[in-house]
C-alpha positions in Angstrom: 0.7 -0.7 9.0 4.3 -0.8 10.6 5.9 -3.6 12.1 5.4 -3.3 16.0 0.9 -3.1 15.0 1.8 -5.7 13.1 3.4 -7.9 16.0 1.0 -6.4 18.2 -2.4 -7.6 16.2 -0.6 -11.5 16.3 -0.4 -11.3 19.7 -3.7 -10.0 20.7 -5.1 -12.8 18.7 -3.1 -15.1 20.5 -5.6 -14.6 23.7 -8.5 -15.5 21.8 -7.4 -19.6 21.1 -4.1 -20.8 19.9 -5.7 -23.8 17.4 -9.1 -23.9 15.7 -11.3 -20.9 14.4 -11.6 -18.7 17.0 -8.0 -17.1 16.7 -8.6 -16.7 12.9 -12.2 -15.2 13.5 -10.8 -12.3 15.5 -8.0 -11.6 13.7 -10.3 -11.5 10.3 -12.5 -8.9 11.8 -9.5 -7.0 13.7 -8.4 -6.3 10.5 -11.4 -5.8 8.2 -12.4 -2.9 11.0 -9.2 -1.3 9.6 -8.6 1.1 6.6 -8.5 -0.9 3.2 -4.3 0.1 2.9 -3.6 -0.9 6.7 -4.9 -4.4 5.8 -2.5 -4.3 3.0 0.5 -3.4 5.0 -0.4 -6.3 7.5 0.2 -8.9 4.7 3.2 -6.9 4.1 4.4 -7.3 7.0 3.4 -10.9 7.0 5.5 -11.4 3.8 8.7 -9.8 5.1 8.5 -11.5 8.4 8.2 -15.4 6.0 11.3 -14.1 4.1 13.0 -13.3 7.0 12.4 -16.7 8.7 13.4 -18.2 5.4 16.2 -20.1 6.4 18.0 -23.6 6.2 18.3 -23.7 9.4 14.9 -22.8 10.6 13.7 -25.4 7.6 15.7 -27.7 9.4 14.2 -27.4 12.8 10.7 -27.6 11.3 12.1 -31.1 9.7 13.0 -32.4 12.9 10.0 -31.4 14.6 8.0 -32.4 11.9 9.9 -36.3 12.2 12.4 -35.8 9.4 10.8 -34.4 6.7 8.8 -30.7 5.9 6.9 -30.3 2.9 7.2 -26.1 1.2 4.1 -25.6 2.4 4.3 -27.4 5.8 7.2 -25.5 6.4 5.7 -21.8 5.0 2.7 -22.8 7.9 5.6 -23.5 10.4 7.3 -20.4 10.4 3.4 -18.8 10.4 3.0 -20.9 13.6 6.0 -19.2 15.0 5.1 -15.9 14.6 2.0 -16.4 16.4 4.1 -17.5 19.4 4.9 -14.2 19.3 7.4 -11.7 18.4 10.1 -12.2 21.2 10.2 -16.1 20.2 9.9 -15.2 16.6 12.9 -13.2 16.3 15.0 -15.2 18.8 14.3 -18.4 16.2 15.3 -17.0 13.3 18.5 -15.7 15.1 19.2 -19.4 16.4 16.5 -21.9 15.9 17.1 -24.3 18.5 15.9 -21.9 21.3 12.4 -23.1 20.3 13.1 -26.3 22.4 12.1 -23.7 25.0 9.0 -22.6 24.0 6.0 -24.0 25.7 3.9 -24.6 22.5 7.0 -27.0 21.5 8.1 -28.3 24.9 4.4 -29.5 25.6 5.2 -31.8 22.0 8.4 -33.3 22.9 8.1 -37.1 23.9 4.3 -37.6 22.3 4.0 -39.7 19.5 4.0 -37.2 16.5 0.4 -39.7 15.9 -0.9 -38.6 19.0 -0.7 -34.8 18.6 -4.3 -32.7 17.9 -4.6 -30.5 15.0 -4.1 -27.4 17.3 -1.0 -29.1 18.5 0.4 -29.5 15.0 3.8 -26.6 14.5 1.7 -25.1 11.5 -1.1 -21.8 11.1 -2.4 -22.6 7.4 -4.6 -20.1 7.2 -2.6 -17.2 8.5 -1.8 -16.7 4.8 -5.6 -16.2 3.8 -6.8 -14.0 6.8 -5.5 -10.8 4.9 -7.2 -11.0 2.0 -10.6 -12.1 3.7 -10.3 -9.7 5.8 -9.5 -6.9 2.6 -12.4 -8.2 0.4 -15.0 -7.9 4.0 -13.9 -4.3 4.2 -14.0 -3.6 0.3 -16.4 -6.0 -0.9 -16.0 -9.3 -2.7 -13.5 -8.9 -5.8 -13.6 -10.8 -9.4 -9.8 -10.9 -10.3 -9.0 -13.8 -7.1 -6.9 -10.9 -5.4 -4.8 -9.8 -7.6 -5.1 -6.3 -6.8 -4.7 -6.8 -3.1 -1.0 -8.8 -3.8 -0.1 -6.3 -6.4 -0.7 -3.5 -3.4 1.1 -6.0 -0.9 3.9 -6.1 -2.8 4.3 -2.6 -3.6 4.3 -2.0 0.1 6.7 -4.4 0.6 9.0 -2.7 -2.1 8.5 0.6 -0.3 9.0 -1.5 3.1 12.4 -2.1 2.5 13.5 1.0 1.2 12.6 2.6 3.9 14.8 0.1 6.4 18.0 0.9 4.4 17.7 -2.4 2.0 18.1 -0.8 -1.7 15.8 -0.9 -4.4 16.4 -4.0 -5.8 12.9 -6.0 -7.2 11.8 -7.8 -4.6 12.4 -11.4 -4.1 9.9 -13.3 -2.5 11.1 -16.5 -0.7 9.0 -19.1 -3.0 11.9 -17.3 -5.8 14.9 -18.1 -4.4 16.8 -20.6 -1.9 16.6 -20.4 2.3 19.4 -18.4 3.4 22.4 -19.9 5.0 24.0 -23.2 4.7 22.1 -26.4 3.5 21.8 -29.4 5.6 19.4 -32.3 6.7 18.1 -33.0 9.8 18.4 -36.7 9.2 21.6 -36.4 9.3 22.2 -37.1 13.2 25.8 -35.6 13.5 24.4 -32.2 11.7 21.4 -32.0 13.6 23.1 -32.5 17.0 25.3 -30.0 15.8 22.8 -27.6 14.3 20.0 -28.6 17.0 21.3 -29.6 19.8 18.5 -29.3 22.0 15.4 -29.8 19.2 18.0 -33.0 17.7 17.2 -34.5 21.4 13.7 -33.9 21.5 12.5 -34.8 18.6 14.2 -37.9 17.6 13.3 -39.4 14.0 10.5 -42.0 13.9 12.4 -44.2 11.4 15.9 -42.8 11.6 16.8 -46.0 9.1 14.1 -45.0 6.4 13.4 -42.8 3.5 11.0 -40.3 6.2 8.0 -40.9 3.5 9.4 -38.3 1.3 11.9 -35.9 0.3 14.1 -35.0 3.1 14.8 -31.7 1.7 10.8 -30.7 1.6 10.6 -30.3 -1.8 14.3 -28.9 -1.8 
């Protein structure tokens, strides 16, 4: 599966619902109808896009929107939610996370108490990670290796894609095994937030600017 096909599938799935099960069900079944190598390719594209969005600035944006702290898992879910907003939004946000302020799905959250956000409103897509393997097993039959063979094939597809893109041939290092790119900063520092995210820092004030945010403000960083 090439990058254009990956984004076309995500954008087609959006027509079937933004939250809840409908989008997942449609995407899972759309993937399951593809050849097994295409499902592997979808997951490889997902991993590569996730790594592309693994930056301190985007994590700062997620921290800010979430109220000052976003865990590792919540940030990955946030990255996938951004993909669900479409390729144009995702690529613009990777370049400048503050452009998320213009995305309708983000704008609708501004000014509303976070406690009042519905499950469908929340900026996360935690189930996107699982759909590739589920579709693969629907297409090829259940496995007893907990997806090991599937993910080995995904890693091989990632390496091939990186080599084809001219990124060289070093072993692929997933985002889980490295630090985010860019310079580290904290969204709980109002001066840094205003400098790095001038729009989002105004749209999403911290719930408790003087407190500890209920956890590590670095999201486990």
